[in-house]
C-alpha positions as CSV (number, residue, x, y, z in Angstrom):
1,M,23.8,-2.6,114.0
2,V,20.3,-2.7,112.6
3,N,20.5,1.0,111.8
4,M,23.3,0.6,109.3
5,L,23.2,2.7,106.1
6,V,23.9,0.8,102.9
7,V,25.7,2.9,100.2
8,S,26.9,0.1,97.9
9,P,29.5,-1.3,98.1
10,W,29.8,0.1,101.6
11,V,27.8,-0.3,104.8
12,F,28.1,2.3,107.5
13,V,27.4,0.8,110.9
14,P,27.1,2.6,114.3
15,K,30.0,1.6,116.5
16,P,28.7,-0.8,119.1
17,F,31.1,0.0,122.0
18,S,30.8,-3.5,123.3
19,P,33.3,-5.3,125.6
20,G,36.7,-6.2,124.3
21,D,38.2,-9.7,124.3
22,G,41.9,-8.7,123.8
23,Q,41.4,-8.6,120.1
24,G,39.1,-5.6,119.9
25,D,35.4,-4.9,120.2
26,V,33.5,-8.2,120.3
27,L,30.4,-7.2,118.3
28,Q,32.4,-5.1,115.8
29,N,34.7,-8.1,115.1
30,Y,31.7,-10.4,114.8
31,V,29.8,-8.1,112.3
32,S,33.0,-7.5,110.3
33,G,33.6,-11.3,110.1
34,E,30.0,-12.0,108.9
35,F,30.3,-9.4,106.1
36,E,33.7,-10.8,105.1
37,E,32.3,-14.3,104.9
38,R,28.9,-13.7,103.3
39,L,29.5,-10.5,101.3
40,P,33.3,-10.2,100.8
41,S,33.0,-7.3,98.3
42,T,31.2,-5.1,100.9
43,G,33.3,-2.7,102.9
44,V,32.2,-2.1,106.5
45,I,32.8,1.2,108.2
46,F,32.0,1.6,111.9
47,L,31.0,5.2,112.8
48,D,31.4,6.7,116.3
49,D,28.0,8.3,116.7
50,W,28.2,8.7,120.5
51,N,28.8,12.5,120.7
52,A,26.9,13.5,117.6
53,Y,23.7,11.6,118.4
54,H,23.5,10.0,121.9
55,R,24.9,13.0,123.8
56,M,22.8,15.4,121.8
57,R,19.7,13.3,122.6
58,G,19.3,11.8,119.2
59,E,19.8,8.4,117.7
60,I,21.7,7.0,114.8
61,H,18.3,7.0,112.9
62,C,18.9,10.7,112.6
63,G,22.1,10.2,110.8
64,T,21.0,7.5,108.4
65,N,18.2,9.4,106.7
66,T,19.0,9.6,103.0
67,K,17.2,10.7,99.8
68,R,16.5,7.7,97.6
69,T,15.2,7.5,94.1
70,P,12.6,4.7,93.8
71,L,12.9,2.2,91.0
72,P,9.6,2.8,89.1
73,D,9.4,-0.6,87.3
74,V,10.4,-2.8,90.2
75,K,7.5,-4.4,92.1
76,W,9.4,-6.0,94.9
77,W,6.2,-7.2,96.6
78,E,5.2,-9.6,93.8
């Protein structure tokens, strides 16, 4: 989940493939619930990256690279 890609108002999250509890994937349900509670205007999309990255010997890092334009006047470190 730490490799999610934020494209406001959406977040794209690698599908966790964790155990189910009869109501779906445990981690996926937890993360969705946290976003709904804390950032209700954010849409969460879980992506199945298994074949595209894991089987091809890559990781989701490969799929979350994006070009970004820096904000020139923002000094976030201050």
